[in-house]
C-alpha positions in Angstrom: -43.5 -13.9 42.9 -43.5 -16.2 39.9 -43.1 -15.0 36.3 -46.1 -15.0 33.9 -46.0 -17.7 31.3 -45.7 -15.9 27.9 -46.0 -19.1 26.0 -45.3 -22.8 26.7 -42.7 -23.2 24.0 -39.4 -21.5 23.1 -39.0 -18.5 20.8 -36.7 -19.2 17.8 -34.7 -16.0 17.4 -32.1 -15.1 14.9 -29.3 -13.2 16.7 -26.3 -11.4 15.2 -22.7 -11.8 16.5 -21.7 -9.1 18.9 -25.3 -7.7 19.3 -26.8 -7.3 22.8 -30.3 -8.4 23.5 -32.4 -8.2 26.7 -34.6 -11.2 27.4 -37.8 -10.7 29.4 -37.7 -12.7 32.6 -41.1 -11.5 34.0 -43.4 -12.6 31.1 -45.2 -9.3 31.0 -43.5 -7.7 28.0 -45.6 -7.1 24.9 -42.4 -7.5 22.9 -41.7 -11.2 23.7 -39.2 -12.6 24.1 -37.5 -9.3 24.7 -37.9 -6.8 27.5 -40.1 -3.7 27.0 -39.8 -2.4 30.6 -43.0 -4.0 31.8 -41.1 -5.5 34.7 -40.6 -2.2 36.5 -43.3 -2.7 39.1 -42.0 -6.2 39.9 -38.8 -7.7 41.3 -37.8 -9.1 37.9 -35.0 -7.8 35.8 -34.2 -8.4 32.1 -31.3 -10.8 31.3 -28.6 -9.5 29.0 -27.6 -11.7 26.2 -24.6 -10.9 24.0 -24.6 -13.1 20.9 -21.3 -14.9 20.4 -22.1 -15.8 16.8 -24.8 -15.2 14.2 -27.2 -18.1 14.7 -30.7 -19.1 15.7 -31.2 -19.5 19.4 -34.2 -20.8 21.4 -35.2 -18.4 24.1 -37.4 -19.5 27.0 -41.1 -18.5 26.5 -42.4 -19.9 29.8 -39.9 -17.9 31.9 -39.3 -20.9 34.2 -36.1 -22.2 32.6 -33.2 -22.9 34.9 -31.0 -21.9 32.0 -32.6 -18.5 31.2 -32.6 -16.9 28.8 -32.3 -20.2 26.9 -35.0 -22.9 26.9 -34.2 -26.0 28.9 -37.4 -27.8 28.2 -39.0 -26.9 31.6 -42.2 -25.8 29.8 -43.0 -29.5 29.3 -43.8 -29.8 33.0 -46.0 -26.8 33.4 
């Protein structure tokens, strides 16, 4: 099973040091790029991200990154 492509570009997200986030790996969430539980009927699981510092990160929108939850530019070949 392949994940759904939520968008073919990364999501720029402001994260706060010490906060925990759950990135959607299935592409079905209505709360992109974060998990809303839509993966439950699939084999996909959310990916936990604990922010090391307060900054802007670029989370994968296509769900095909080899470096999920972070964008690795893989959307360019889709």
